N, C-alpha and C positions, 0 to 999 in steps of 0.2 A: 719797601711791599713786596712780598710774594708776585712774581711777575710769571706764573706757573699761570695754567687756564682754570677757571673754575667751570667742575664737570658735573651739569642740571640734571636730575631724572627725573620722571612723571611726567604728570599731566599738559597737555594743551589742548583746547579746545576752540569753538564759536560761541561766544556767548549771545546770549538773547536777556534784556532788563525791561522790565513793566514795570514802570512806573506811576503811580494814579495821581491826578492834581490835587487831591483832598482824601482826605481818610477814606480807604478803600472797602466798599461794602459787598459783601459774600450773597452769590448768588446772582451778581448782577454784570454789567459792562459797564466798567469802571473808565471815565473818558483817562487819558495820560499821553506817556509818550513813550515807545517801546525803542529801543538803541540797540542794534548786533554789535558786537566787539570780538576779538582775540582775546582769549584767556587761557585757564588752566592753571593751578597754582606754580607750579613748574616753569610753567612759560613765562608768566609775572615776572616771578623772580628775575628768571634767565635776563628778558628784557630792562631791569631797572638794574642788574648789575653791570649790563651790555653800554645802559646809559649812561652808567659811572664810571665806566671807559677798564672795564674788567674783560679781559680776553674770555668769553664765555660759551661753552658747548655745552648745546643741548641735546639728550637725549631721550624721544620719546618716538609714538606711531601714529600715524595719522592713517586715513582711509586713501585709496586712489579715487579720490573725488575734490568736487570743485571744494569745497572747504577745506580739504587737507591742503591744496593749492593755495590757497588763500592764508591757511595760518602759517604754511612756511613763507608764501612771498612776504606776511606781516612780519615774520621773525627775523629775516635778511635783510628785511629795511633797519629795522632796529640795530643791528648788527649783533646780532646774535648767529654762530657759527650754524647751520642746520645742517650739516654735509652728511651726519652721521644719524640723521633721522629717518625712522621705518617706515615704509610707506607698504598698506598693505592692501593687495585685489580684493575688491569686493567688503569691505568692511566698512564702517561709517566713523567717521571722524569724528570724536568728543564732542557732545554738546552741551553747553550747562543755560538752563533757563532759568530767570530770578524774576521773583513777584516782590517788588521795593515796595516800603511804604513809603507816603508823602514827605517824611523828613530824611530817606535817603540810606533807612535802615532795611536791612534784609527782611521779610516776611517769610518767604519758603523760595525753596528753591528743585529743583528736580535735574538731578546730573544721570548722563548717559555717557559710560566711561569705559564704554567694554572691550575699546580697542587697545586699551591697556594694559591686557593680557598679555600682548604680543611682546612687549617688554621683558622675557623671558631669558634665560640663565643661557641659553645660547647667543642670542643678540647682546646680551652684556658681555660673555666671555668674547664675545668677536671685535669688542670693542676695550680688550684689555691693556690694550699701549697708551689708550686716553688716560686708562684710572692710574697708573703707572705712571705717567707724568702730570698728573694735575696736583696743583695746589690745594684744594678743595673740593667736597664732592658735596651736594645738596642737593637731597630728596625730598618728595611729598610724599601722602600717605596712600597715595592713588596705586602704589605699585602696590602687586599680588604677593602673597608671604613668601612664594619660590624667591621670587624677584628681589625682594628684603635681603634674603638668607643670603644669596647671591650679591647684592651689593656690599654688604657687609663681610663677607667672605674675601672680594676683591680688595677692599679698602684694607684689611686686617693685612691680607698680603702684600700691598706694596706701600700700608705706613700712609695711608693718606686720611687726613680728618672728614667727617661725615657729620654735616648739621643736617635739622630736621625740621618740618614742619606739620604739624598733626592732621592739618588739612580741616576737618570735619570732628565733632563729637564720633560719628559713626565709626569711623578709621583711625582714628588714634589711637584705639587698643593693638592694631597691629604692629608699633613700637614698643611694646611694652617688653619685648624679650631681650630688644637693642639699645636699653638706655644707657648701660654700662657700657657702650662699644661709642656713643655720643659725644662730638665737641660740645655741638650747642645743639638744642633744641626749645623750642617757641610755643608752646601751648595760649591758646585764649584761653578764656575762663572756664568755659564751657565743656573745653575739652580736659581741663585737668582731670575730670572724675573720671574718664577710663584711662589716663596714663598714667595717672598717681595712687588709682584705688580708693580715693576720699568719697564719704558719703553723698557730699554736695560740693554744686563748682567754687571755688573761689571766688570769693564775692567782695572781700575788703585787702587793707594792706596786711593785716597778721595773715589770713589765711593764703594770699597768692604770696605770699614770703613764706611760708610752711611747705607749701606745695614747691617751689623753686626747689627749697632746701631740702625738702626728700630728695627730688629727682637728684640734686650734687650728690646728695648719698647714696644713692644707687649707681652712680659711675660717671654720669656725666659730666662734662665740664663746666658747662656753663647753662644756665638754663633761667628762660625769661616766659613769666605766667602777664600777659596782656590785659586788661579789665577794661577798655572801650574807653571811655568817656572818665573813670577812675583812675588810668596811669596803669604803671607795670610795676614789678616787682620781679627783681633779678639776684640770682646768685651764683658764688664760683668758691673754689677751693678757698678764695681768701675773704672771706665775705659774701655783703652784696648791699643792693639800696632800692630805695624806690624813686620812679620818676612819676609826675602828675604830668595828666593829659593836656595839652596846649589848647588852650579856650579856639575855638576852630570852628567857623561857619562849615557844617556840613552840606556838603553836593550830592555822595554819595559814597557813602562806607566800605564799598568793593573795592577790594586790590590794595585799601592800607594795609592790612596786615603782609601781606607779600612787599611792599613797598619798605615796612621796617624790618622785616628780615633782611631784604638785600641790602641795605644801608650798613646795620648791622655786619652784616658778614665782610661789605666794604672794609670799614674800620680794622675789623679784627685780619684782615689780609695788610693793613698797612701799619699794622702792631701800635695802633692806638690803646689805651686803657678800657678797660672794660666798659665804667662810666659812660667813658666817651662816646664810645662805638652806641651805648642807649641810647645816648642824644642825637647821635645822627638818624638812627633808626625811627626815633619818636619825630624827627624833623621831618622826615620823607614822608613818614604815615601821616601827617598834619597837612601838608603840601597835596597831598595825593586825594586827601577827605575834600579839600577844597576844589577837585575838579571832577569832572561827569565821566571822566575817561577811569580804566582802571590801572593805565598805567600812565603816569605824567610825561608826557611829551618832549616837554623842555626840562628831564632832571638832569643835573649835572652836578658836577665836583661845586663846581664854583655855586652854584645854586644854593645847593643843600652846608656850605659853611656857612656863605651868607645870611642864611635866614636860619641857622644854628640856634638852638631854641636852649631855653633854662641854664 
């Protein structure tokens, strides 16, 4: 296994999840449950990696407020190295408000990630030693165009592999200029239009595989297209494949994609074959879907291999 740390760069937030008891009715108050969690795609991936015993350093920005303190405290308790997080006076810590459907799927969300603009070139350059000693870099697409350019410049400078989560269909296009510099990218079906230039999102095995192969043809080493209950398709220079989803009772769908990415990265760091890394990812996602929490608190290497599916 590569014993060097993984440098995770991107969002960290306070999340609010609202889930109705029954089918939601617009224009009225819907009885249900409201949960508050710590989130952010980059932070979620970092926590999953830390729980899998990967040394993980998080680069993000938070406000000098109670939410920022809560985010940092939660990260520290999860085993993430938070010593380089940027704390900005007068700024709001990122927040993400989700409205779920009764079945646990996302209906709509509002994100307030303005503070992530503070992850700028100067801040990243001040962390040059962390880039130089990293075994891998993981980013989400909340980073500004200028920050993305700096990340890829520094990754090339120190010859470090970069994995990316496109984060959302709106943000995914920010990664288009860097496809050829990515080691791995994991879009979901909705993100393939912005990332691959498709006329419509991937919707079945054939279209997902075509999207993954297209990303590989553009230069990324490993491309994965996830399609929720339809499974996923993946491709690399030697071929690819399809893995069906595990039949799972979904409690909450948020965080499953982040668990998938982290478990795949864990596998790749351990030099397992790509198809086994995908199985690890599917297993982690399935376990997370069965939890009301964004990151499974008892996730471990032992649990992952004990429940290894397919």
